[in-house]
N, C-alpha and C positions, 0 to 999 in steps of 0.2 A: 490386692484380689487374687495373685498368685500366691503369697505367704499363707493366706487363708486356703486356699483349696492344698497347698501342699499339707498342712495341717489335718484337714479332714482326710488325708491318706495314711496319717500316725493313728493307732489304736488307742495309744495312751491319749491322744488329744480328744477324739470322740468319747472316750469314757468321760474326761473332764468336761465336755460339751452336755453329754446327756445326762449324767449322774442325779440328776435333780430331780427328773422326771418321777422315779420311782417315790418320793420323798414327796415335794411340793403337789405334783400331781395327784398323787395318792390320796394326798392331804384334801385337797378339792375337792376331789370325788367321795372322798369319803363325807365331807360336811354335807354335800349334796345329796347322798344316800340318805344319811339322816334325816336332811329336811324332805326328802320324799315319802321316808317312814312314818314323818310327824303329819304331811297330809294325807296321808294312806291312800295314793293314785297307783293304782297298779301299773302303768305305763310308764310312769316318773321313777316309779321304784325299778322297773327293767332298765330304764335308761341310766340309774344310778349303780345299780349293780355293773351294767356295762361298763361304766364309765373306770369305777373301780377294777374291774377286769383286765381293763386296755392298760391302766398306771401299774397295776400292778405288773403285768406280763411285759411291761416296760424295762424292768429288771433284768430280763436276759439279754437282751445286746450290751446294758451296762455291765452285766457281770462277763459277759464273752469280750469284750473291750477291753475291759480290767485285766483279765487271764493275758490278752494279747501284748499289752502292753506293760505287764509287770517288769520285765526283764529292763527294761527302757526306763523305766521308772525307780527301779532299782539302782541303776548306775546315776542317776541325776539327785538320789536323794543324800544326805549326811547320814553320818554313821545313824543317829538317831533316830531319824527319816526311815532309815531301812528296818529298823526296829517295828515303827508304824507301819510299814506298809505291809510288811510281815503280817503282823496283830490285823489291819484291813483286809488282806486277801485270806486269812483264816476264819475271821468272821463273814466274809461274803460265801466263803466255802459251806460254812456250816449253818447258815440261813434262808439262802437263794430259794430253796423248799416250799419257804413259808410264803412268801412271794407268788410261788408257781401253784402252791394249794388256793391260797386268795384268789387269784384269775381263776382257777379252775370251778370254785364254790360259785364265784359268783357268775361265769359263764352259763353253768348247769341253772343256777337259781333265775338267771334270765329266762333260760329256754323253758323249765320247767312252769313258770308264771303263765305260760300260755295254755300250757296243756292241764297243768293241775293248780288253781291258783292258790291254794290254801297252804301247798308247800312254799310258795313264794315268799311270805313274809317271816317263815323259819330260817329258809336259805336267806333273807337277807338280813336279818339278825345275823347269821352266822358268818355271812360274808364281811358284814362291819365290823365284827369282834377280830374277825383272821388281819382287815385292812388294819385296825388298830396294834394288832402284834406286830405286823409288818411294818409299819410305821414305827413303834419303837425298834425292833431288831434293825430298821435301816437308818436310824439317827445313830446306833452305838457303832454300826460300819461306816457310815460317812463321818463319823467323828475322830477314827482311826485315822481314816482318809484324808482328813483335814490336817491332820498334823503331819505327813509326810512331809511336804513342802513349805510347810508355815509354822517357822519355830514361834512365832508370837501366841500361836494357841497352845501350846505345850505348857501345862499346868503342872509336871511333875515330872518324875522320871520316864524313859521308855518302856514299854510293854518289855518282861525280861522273855530273853529270846526260847525260842522253843526247839527242843531238838530235833532236828529233820532227820527222813529216814524212814 
């Protein structure tokens, strides 16, 4: 138990522990939202948008803990793993805004549904499209991240080194 508690104090361990939330949670929430849109129940659609917002927003702590654990991850990886870690970081920095936008549109849609029901459907569709985009971006980010410490997942040369500065 003490080893587990020690790991909870290390940002790279927390990153690894929670990094599935923006993908698996968002995927399940998106499926739920699509189902709610199909049955056309306002309260259910609001719940679906709320879940999409929650799991999209879960990308924020994943991103923060990933940033905090970057140096330690870099020191543990081999040379090819370092290249994948740099790519993973670059992709995360490039696409985190999409998760935030998805969370925001879902939250606005959820709130707007109570005051302007006609807006709810358009915002729910926009939330679903953004969630699908976030899932695609997240899958690409996660692919690079999975190759950092798992050479068995590497199916080609490492990403080219980017000029830093």
